[in-house]
ROSEMI-887715 format. One record per residue (C-alpha): x, z, y; residue number from 1; residue in one letter. Coordinates in nm, 2 decimals. Each point is the difference from the previous one (the first is absolute). Layout:
BEGIN
<r east="X" up="Z" north="Y" seq="NUM" type="a"/>
...
***
This chain:
BEGIN
<r east="0.00" up="0.00" north="0.00" seq="1" type="m"/>
<r east="0.27" up="0.10" north="0.25" seq="2" type="h"/>
<r east="0.22" up="-0.30" north="-0.09" seq="3" type="l"/>
<r east="-0.27" up="-0.27" north="0.07" seq="4" type="l"/>
<r east="-0.21" up="0.18" north="0.25" seq="5" type="l"/>
<r east="0.24" up="0.19" north="0.22" seq="6" type="l"/>
<r east="0.38" up="-0.05" north="-0.05" seq="7" type="n"/>
<r east="0.01" up="-0.38" north="0.02" seq="8" type="l"/>
<r east="-0.23" up="-0.01" north="0.31" seq="9" type="e"/>
<r east="0.20" up="0.27" north="0.17" seq="10" type="d"/>
<r east="0.33" up="-0.19" north="-0.05" seq="11" type="l"/>
<r east="-0.13" up="-0.33" north="0.12" seq="12" type="l"/>
<r east="-0.17" up="0.15" north="0.31" seq="13" type="l"/>
<r east="0.32" up="0.19" north="0.08" seq="14" type="c"/>
<r east="0.20" up="-0.33" north="-0.02" seq="15" type="l"/>
<r east="-0.25" up="-0.20" north="0.21" seq="16" type="w"/>
<r east="-0.02" up="0.27" north="0.26" seq="17" type="r"/>
<r east="0.38" up="0.05" north="0.01" seq="18" type="g"/>
<r east="-0.02" up="0.38" north="-0.07" seq="19" type="t"/>
<r east="0.25" up="0.01" north="-0.28" seq="20" type="l"/>
<r east="0.34" up="0.14" north="0.08" seq="21" type="k"/>
<r east="0.25" up="-0.25" north="0.14" seq="22" type="r"/>
<r east="0.36" up="0.07" north="-0.08" seq="23" type="e"/>
<r east="0.26" up="-0.04" north="0.28" seq="24" type="v"/>
<r east="0.16" up="-0.29" north="-0.19" seq="25" type="s"/>
<r east="-0.33" up="-0.19" north="-0.02" seq="26" type="d"/>
<r east="0.02" up="-0.19" north="0.32" seq="27" type="t"/>
<r east="-0.19" up="-0.32" north="-0.11" seq="28" type="d"/>
<r east="-0.36" up="-0.05" north="0.13" seq="29" type="a"/>
<r east="-0.28" up="0.11" north="-0.24" seq="30" type="w"/>
<r east="-0.20" up="-0.32" north="0.02" seq="31" type="e"/>
<r east="-0.28" up="0.15" north="-0.22" seq="32" type="w"/>
<r east="-0.09" up="0.27" north="0.27" seq="33" type="v"/>
<r east="-0.33" up="-0.14" north="0.14" seq="34" type="k"/>
<r east="-0.24" up="0.30" north="0.01" seq="35" type="l"/>
<r east="0.12" up="0.14" north="0.33" seq="36" type="v"/>
<r east="-0.14" up="0.05" north="0.35" seq="37" type="g"/>
<r east="-0.32" up="-0.18" north="0.09" seq="38" type="s"/>
<r east="0.01" up="-0.20" north="-0.33" seq="39" type="t"/>
<r east="-0.03" up="0.33" north="-0.20" seq="40" type="w"/>
<r east="-0.27" up="0.14" north="0.23" seq="41" type="e"/>
<r east="-0.21" up="-0.32" north="-0.02" seq="42" type="d"/>
<r east="0.05" up="-0.02" north="-0.38" seq="43" type="h"/>
<r east="-0.13" up="0.36" north="-0.03" seq="44" type="g"/>
<r east="-0.31" up="-0.09" north="0.19" seq="45" type="k"/>
<r east="-0.06" up="-0.30" north="-0.22" seq="46" type="t"/>
<r east="0.03" up="0.21" north="-0.31" seq="47" type="v"/>
<r east="-0.25" up="0.26" north="0.14" seq="48" type="a"/>
<r east="-0.25" up="-0.28" north="0.09" seq="49" type="n"/>
<r east="-0.02" up="-0.11" north="-0.36" seq="50" type="t"/>
<r east="-0.18" up="0.32" north="-0.10" seq="51" type="t"/>
<r east="-0.34" up="-0.15" north="0.08" seq="52" type="q"/>
<r east="0.06" up="-0.27" north="-0.26" seq="53" type="y"/>
<r east="0.08" up="0.24" north="-0.29" seq="54" type="f"/>
<r east="-0.29" up="0.07" north="-0.24" seq="55" type="p"/>
<r east="-0.11" up="0.36" north="-0.04" seq="56" type="s"/>
<r east="0.16" up="0.01" north="-0.35" seq="57" type="s"/>
<r east="0.34" up="0.01" north="0.18" seq="58" type="f"/>
<r east="-0.02" up="0.36" north="0.10" seq="59" type="q"/>
<r east="0.30" up="0.01" north="0.23" seq="60" type="r"/>
<r east="0.07" up="-0.32" north="0.19" seq="61" type="p"/>
<r east="0.34" up="0.01" north="0.17" seq="62" type="p"/>
<r east="0.02" up="0.16" north="0.34" seq="63" type="r"/>
<r east="0.21" up="-0.13" north="0.29" seq="64" type="n"/>
<r east="0.36" up="0.03" north="-0.14" seq="65" type="p"/>
<r east="0.15" up="0.00" north="0.35" seq="66" type="a"/>
<r east="-0.19" up="0.33" north="0.07" seq="67" type="e"/>
<r east="-0.06" up="0.16" north="-0.34" seq="68" type="k"/>
<r east="0.29" up="-0.11" north="-0.23" seq="69" type="l"/>
<r east="0.17" up="0.35" north="0.03" seq="70" type="s"/>
<r east="-0.33" up="0.19" north="0.00" seq="71" type="s"/>
<r east="-0.09" up="0.03" north="-0.36" seq="72" type="g"/>
<r east="-0.03" up="-0.37" north="-0.08" seq="73" type="y"/>
<r east="-0.15" up="-0.01" north="-0.35" seq="74" type="k"/>
<r east="0.12" up="-0.20" north="-0.30" seq="75" type="a"/>
<r east="-0.31" up="-0.21" north="-0.01" seq="76" type="t"/>
<r east="0.05" up="-0.08" north="0.37" seq="77" type="e"/>
<r east="0.36" up="-0.11" north="-0.06" seq="78" type="y"/>
<r east="-0.11" up="-0.22" north="-0.28" seq="79" type="y"/>
<r east="-0.30" up="-0.16" north="0.18" seq="80" type="l"/>
<r east="0.21" up="-0.05" north="0.31" seq="81" type="y"/>
<r east="0.32" up="-0.14" north="-0.14" seq="82" type="v"/>
<r east="-0.10" up="-0.16" north="-0.33" seq="83" type="f"/>
<r east="-0.36" up="-0.08" north="0.10" seq="84" type="g"/>
<r east="0.01" up="-0.11" north="0.37" seq="85" type="l"/>
<r east="0.37" up="-0.05" north="0.01" seq="86" type="g"/>
<r east="0.04" up="-0.36" north="-0.13" seq="87" type="p"/>
<r east="-0.24" up="-0.12" north="0.27" seq="88" type="g"/>
<r east="0.11" up="0.22" north="0.29" seq="89" type="l"/>
<r east="0.37" up="-0.02" north="-0.06" seq="90" type="f"/>
<r east="0.01" up="-0.38" north="-0.03" seq="91" type="r"/>
<r east="0.00" up="-0.05" north="0.38" seq="92" type="t"/>
<r east="0.25" up="0.28" north="0.06" seq="93" type="i"/>
<r east="0.27" up="-0.03" north="-0.26" seq="94" type="l"/>
<r east="0.24" up="-0.30" north="-0.04" seq="95" type="d"/>
<r east="-0.09" up="-0.22" north="-0.29" seq="96" type="a"/>
<r east="0.26" up="0.11" north="-0.25" seq="97" type="e"/>
<r east="-0.08" up="0.37" north="0.05" seq="98" type="y"/>
<r east="-0.38" up="-0.07" north="-0.02" seq="99" type="w"/>
<r east="0.05" up="-0.20" north="-0.33" seq="100" type="q"/>
<r east="0.21" up="0.28" north="-0.15" seq="101" type="n"/>
<r east="-0.27" up="0.25" north="0.09" seq="102" type="f"/>
<r east="-0.27" up="-0.22" north="-0.15" seq="103" type="c"/>
<r east="0.19" up="-0.01" north="-0.33" seq="104" type="q"/>
<r east="-0.01" up="0.38" north="-0.01" seq="105" type="l"/>
<r east="-0.37" up="0.00" north="0.10" seq="106" type="t"/>
<r east="-0.10" up="-0.24" north="-0.28" seq="107" type="s"/>
<r east="0.20" up="0.20" north="-0.26" seq="108" type="g"/>
<r east="-0.15" up="0.34" north="0.11" seq="109" type="v"/>
<r east="-0.35" up="-0.15" north="-0.01" seq="110" type="h"/>
<r east="0.05" up="-0.10" north="-0.36" seq="111" type="i"/>
<r east="0.15" up="0.34" north="-0.11" seq="112" type="l"/>
<r east="-0.30" up="0.18" north="0.14" seq="113" type="l"/>
<r east="-0.27" up="-0.21" north="-0.17" seq="114" type="q"/>
<r east="-0.23" up="0.16" north="-0.26" seq="115" type="w"/>
<r east="0.08" up="-0.28" north="-0.24" seq="116" type="s"/>
<r east="0.32" up="-0.21" north="-0.02" seq="117" type="i"/>
<r east="0.07" up="-0.30" north="-0.22" seq="118" type="t"/>
<r east="0.33" up="-0.09" north="-0.15" seq="119" type="g"/>
<r east="0.04" up="-0.29" north="0.24" seq="120" type="g"/>
<r east="-0.07" up="0.23" north="0.30" seq="121" type="q"/>
<r east="0.26" up="0.26" north="-0.11" seq="122" type="i"/>
<r east="0.26" up="-0.27" north="-0.03" seq="123" type="q"/>
<r east="-0.09" up="-0.13" north="0.35" seq="124" type="n"/>
<r east="0.02" up="0.35" north="0.14" seq="125" type="a"/>
<r east="0.35" up="0.04" north="-0.15" seq="126" type="q"/>
<r east="0.11" up="-0.32" north="0.16" seq="127" type="r"/>
<r east="-0.15" up="0.09" north="0.34" seq="128" type="l"/>
<r east="0.15" up="0.35" north="0.01" seq="129" type="l"/>
<r east="0.34" up="-0.10" north="-0.12" seq="130" type="v"/>
<r east="0.01" up="-0.27" north="0.27" seq="131" type="n"/>
<r east="-0.12" up="0.25" north="0.26" seq="132" type="f"/>
<r east="0.28" up="0.25" north="-0.09" seq="133" type="a"/>
<r east="0.27" up="-0.27" north="0.01" seq="134" type="e"/>
<r east="-0.14" up="-0.15" north="0.32" seq="135" type="g"/>
<r east="-0.02" up="0.35" north="0.16" seq="136" type="y"/>
<r east="0.37" up="0.06" north="-0.07" seq="137" type="e"/>
<r east="0.09" up="-0.34" north="0.15" seq="138" type="n"/>
<r east="-0.22" up="0.03" north="0.30" seq="139" type="l"/>
<r east="0.04" up="0.36" north="0.10" seq="140" type="y"/>
<r east="0.29" up="0.17" north="-0.19" seq="141" type="y"/>
<r east="0.22" up="-0.31" north="0.00" seq="142" type="q"/>
<r east="0.26" up="0.17" north="-0.23" seq="143" type="r"/>
<r east="0.12" up="0.21" north="0.29" seq="144" type="r"/>
<r east="0.13" up="0.35" north="-0.06" seq="145" type="e"/>
<r east="-0.14" up="0.12" north="0.34" seq="146" type="d"/>
<r east="-0.35" up="-0.11" north="-0.11" seq="147" type="r"/>
<r east="0.01" up="0.16" north="-0.35" seq="148" type="l"/>
<r east="-0.27" up="0.25" north="0.11" seq="149" type="h"/>
<r east="-0.24" up="-0.29" north="0.03" seq="150" type="f"/>
<r east="0.00" up="-0.02" north="-0.38" seq="151" type="c"/>
<r east="-0.23" up="0.29" north="-0.08" seq="152" type="r"/>
<r east="-0.08" up="0.07" north="-0.37" seq="153" type="p"/>
<r east="-0.35" up="-0.15" north="0.04" seq="154" type="c"/>
<r east="0.15" up="-0.35" north="0.04" seq="155" type="v"/>
<r east="0.19" up="0.03" north="-0.32" seq="156" type="h"/>
<r east="-0.29" up="0.16" north="-0.18" seq="157" type="t"/>
<r east="-0.26" up="-0.26" north="0.09" seq="158" type="v"/>
<r east="0.24" up="-0.29" north="-0.08" seq="159" type="g"/>
<r east="0.15" up="0.13" north="-0.32" seq="160" type="a"/>
<r east="-0.23" up="0.25" north="-0.16" seq="161" type="h"/>
<r east="-0.36" up="-0.03" north="0.13" seq="162" type="a"/>
<r east="-0.11" up="-0.28" north="-0.24" seq="163" type="v"/>
<r east="0.16" up="0.16" north="-0.30" seq="164" type="s"/>
<r east="-0.19" up="0.32" north="0.07" seq="165" type="e"/>
<r east="-0.32" up="-0.20" north="0.03" seq="166" type="i"/>
<r east="0.07" up="-0.15" north="-0.34" seq="167" type="i"/>
<r east="0.06" up="0.35" north="-0.14" seq="168" type="r"/>
<r east="-0.28" up="0.19" north="0.17" seq="169" type="l"/>
<r east="-0.26" up="-0.26" north="0.09" seq="170" type="g"/>
<r east="-0.13" up="-0.13" north="0.34" seq="171" type="p"/>
<r east="0.09" up="0.21" north="0.30" seq="172" type="g"/>
<r east="-0.36" up="0.06" north="0.10" seq="173" type="a"/>
<r east="-0.03" up="0.25" north="-0.30" seq="174" type="y"/>
<r east="0.31" up="0.20" north="0.08" seq="175" type="s"/>
<r east="-0.03" up="0.06" north="0.37" seq="176" type="t"/>
<r east="-0.07" up="0.35" north="0.13" seq="177" type="q"/>
<r east="-0.34" up="-0.10" north="0.15" seq="178" type="f"/>
<r east="-0.20" up="0.07" north="-0.31" seq="179" type="a"/>
<r east="0.17" up="0.35" north="-0.04" seq="180" type="m"/>
<r east="-0.06" up="0.08" north="0.37" seq="181" type="e"/>
<r east="-0.36" up="-0.10" north="-0.02" seq="182" type="r"/>
<r east="-0.05" up="0.21" north="-0.32" seq="183" type="t"/>
<r east="0.16" up="0.30" north="0.17" seq="184" type="i"/>
<r east="-0.24" up="-0.04" north="0.29" seq="185" type="g"/>
<r east="-0.30" up="-0.04" north="-0.22" seq="186" type="d"/>
<r east="0.08" up="0.31" north="-0.20" seq="187" type="l"/>
<r east="0.09" up="0.20" north="0.31" seq="188" type="g"/>
<r east="-0.35" up="-0.06" north="0.13" seq="189" type="q"/>
<r east="-0.15" up="0.15" north="-0.32" seq="190" type="e"/>
<r east="0.18" up="0.34" north="0.04" seq="191" type="v"/>
<r east="-0.27" up="0.26" north="0.05" seq="192" type="k"/>
<r east="0.20" up="0.32" north="-0.05" seq="193" type="q"/>
<r east="0.23" up="0.06" north="0.29" seq="194" type="p"/>
<r east="0.11" up="0.33" north="-0.15" seq="195" type="s"/>
<r east="0.15" up="-0.18" north="-0.30" seq="196" type="n"/>
<r east="0.03" up="-0.36" north="0.09" seq="197" type="p"/>
<r east="0.26" up="-0.12" north="-0.25" seq="198" type="f"/>
<r east="-0.18" up="0.13" north="-0.30" seq="199" type="a"/>
<r east="-0.32" up="-0.15" north="0.13" seq="200" type="n"/>
<r east="0.18" up="-0.33" north="0.06" seq="201" type="l"/>
<r east="0.14" up="0.00" north="-0.35" seq="202" type="a"/>
<r east="-0.34" up="0.05" north="-0.15" seq="203" type="q"/>
<r east="-0.15" up="-0.27" north="0.21" seq="204" type="r"/>
<r east="0.27" up="-0.25" north="-0.11" seq="205" type="a"/>
<r east="-0.05" up="0.11" north="-0.37" seq="206" type="l"/>
<r east="-0.38" up="-0.05" north="0.03" seq="207" type="r"/>
<r east="0.05" up="-0.35" north="0.15" seq="208" type="r"/>
<r east="0.24" up="-0.10" north="-0.28" seq="209" type="a"/>
<r east="-0.25" up="0.12" north="-0.26" seq="210" type="q"/>
<r east="-0.28" up="-0.19" north="0.16" seq="211" type="v"/>
<r east="0.21" up="-0.32" north="0.02" seq="212" type="n"/>
<r east="0.10" up="0.04" north="-0.37" seq="213" type="a"/>
<r east="-0.36" up="0.05" north="-0.10" seq="214" type="l"/>
<r east="-0.11" up="-0.32" north="0.18" seq="215" type="k"/>
<r east="0.27" up="-0.20" north="-0.18" seq="216" type="i"/>
<r east="-0.10" up="0.14" north="-0.34" seq="217" type="i"/>
<r east="-0.38" up="-0.03" north="0.06" seq="218" type="l"/>
<r east="-0.06" up="-0.28" north="0.26" seq="219" type="p"/>
<r east="-0.37" up="0.05" north="-0.03" seq="220" type="e"/>
<r east="0.02" up="0.33" north="0.18" seq="221" type="v"/>
<r east="0.15" up="-0.16" north="0.31" seq="222" type="d"/>
<r east="-0.27" up="-0.03" north="0.26" seq="223" type="s"/>
<r east="0.23" up="-0.16" north="0.26" seq="224" type="d"/>
<r east="0.06" up="-0.33" north="-0.17" seq="225" type="t"/>
<r east="-0.27" up="-0.18" north="0.19" seq="226" type="g"/>
<r east="0.09" up="-0.08" north="0.36" seq="227" type="y"/>
<r east="-0.27" up="-0.04" north="0.27" seq="228" type="t"/>
<r east="0.04" up="-0.09" north="0.36" seq="229" type="l"/>
<r east="-0.08" up="0.27" north="0.26" seq="230" type="p"/>
<r east="-0.33" up="-0.03" north="0.19" seq="231" type="k"/>
<r east="0.01" up="-0.27" north="0.26" seq="232" type="g"/>
<r east="0.30" up="-0.18" north="-0.15" seq="233" type="a"/>
<r east="-0.01" up="-0.38" north="-0.05" seq="234" type="i"/>
<r east="0.20" up="-0.17" north="-0.28" seq="235" type="d"/>
<r east="0.16" up="-0.31" north="0.14" seq="236" type="l"/>
<r east="0.16" up="-0.10" north="-0.33" seq="237" type="g"/>
<r east="0.37" up="-0.05" north="-0.09" seq="238" type="e"/>
<r east="0.06" up="0.37" north="0.03" seq="239" type="g"/>
<r east="-0.12" up="0.03" north="0.36" seq="240" type="r"/>
<r east="-0.27" up="0.25" north="0.11" seq="241" type="v"/>
<r east="-0.14" up="0.07" north="0.34" seq="242" type="l"/>
<r east="-0.05" up="0.38" north="0.05" seq="243" type="l"/>
<r east="-0.17" up="0.21" north="0.25" seq="244" type="r"/>
<r east="0.00" up="0.13" north="0.28" seq="245" type="p"/>
<r east="-0.14" up="-0.29" north="0.19" seq="246" type="r"/>
<r east="-0.18" up="-0.04" north="0.33" seq="247" type="e"/>
<r east="-0.38" up="0.04" north="-0.01" seq="248" type="r"/>
<r east="-0.08" up="-0.27" north="0.25" seq="249" type="k"/>
<r east="0.11" up="-0.36" north="0.02" seq="250" type="l"/>
<r east="0.18" up="-0.13" north="0.30" seq="251" type="y"/>
<r east="0.07" up="-0.36" north="0.12" seq="252" type="q"/>
<r east="0.35" up="-0.13" north="-0.02" seq="253" type="a"/>
<r east="0.10" up="-0.18" north="0.32" seq="254" type="e"/>
<r east="0.22" up="-0.30" north="0.10" seq="255" type="f"/>
<r east="0.18" up="-0.19" north="-0.28" seq="256" type="k"/>
<r east="-0.07" up="0.26" north="-0.26" seq="257" type="e"/>
<r east="-0.37" up="-0.03" north="0.05" seq="258" type="g"/>
<r east="0.01" up="-0.38" north="0.00" seq="259" type="d"/>
<r east="0.20" up="0.00" north="-0.33" seq="260" type="l"/>
<r east="-0.25" up="0.24" north="-0.17" seq="261" type="l"/>
<r east="-0.29" up="-0.20" north="0.12" seq="262" type="m"/>
<r east="0.14" up="-0.33" north="-0.14" seq="263" type="n"/>
<r east="0.10" up="0.16" north="-0.33" seq="264" type="q"/>
<r east="-0.29" up="0.23" north="-0.07" seq="265" type="f"/>
<r east="-0.28" up="-0.09" north="0.25" seq="266" type="g"/>
<r east="0.02" up="0.33" north="0.18" seq="267" type="s"/>
<r east="0.24" up="0.17" north="0.24" seq="268" type="s"/>
<r east="-0.13" up="0.35" north="-0.07" seq="269" type="y"/>
<r east="0.24" up="0.23" north="-0.19" seq="270" type="v"/>
<r east="0.02" up="0.36" north="-0.12" seq="271" type="r"/>
<r east="0.34" up="0.17" north="-0.01" seq="272" type="r"/>
<r east="0.10" up="0.19" north="-0.31" seq="273" type="w"/>
<r east="0.23" up="0.31" north="0.01" seq="274" type="g"/>
<r east="0.35" up="0.00" north="-0.16" seq="275" type="r"/>
***
């Protein structure tokens, strides 16, 4: 989790912002430093403005990194910002060779964190991540002793060991810390004995494990197998659902939006749905 969702993002942002330590002997220009001054501030605002386009299933869209990066920026924010929005946002900021190197890393990371990975995909991920690590050394480190601190363990790990660990343990989506943290949070909400919380928590976890085992042994006792949409929801097909809340009254869209709706649907009246 920390390798793919924190360490790599932190290293790249430190490079692009020019905040890594510069040795006295390193007098050459760092041509990869782009996220500085007004460019960094404008970039942060762009990231913050994307929040309105994230579905509600994304519980923590990335905040403005120019303002919040050092204020408890979460792993999910790092991932959505760098490996989600990054390929599009950094394209106009980084030089082509640095952007292409970053995209190789992004593609490889996306494959490693899938729920299901084919043999062909794992081979592709291996190629992408090895190329990223080699390109990283050529572009940033450049075999210079005074830039040895650029080569953090995360670069070696993702290039040399990440794919072999996926082959050994399975897709990365199953081994991240998110599931454990969610379970801890769920069980913590079930604690009802503040005077003896740990014993109560242990019993709650034991009961949940017993219930899960019973459902597996006797599927007919599982009453949660059927899924129904909540009241007011509309199934749009292809895995998409419109959920409440929504506005009670219709309002008329104006200008070009209204003309487009009228041409397509015969009405320019719309009702907004909540996130």
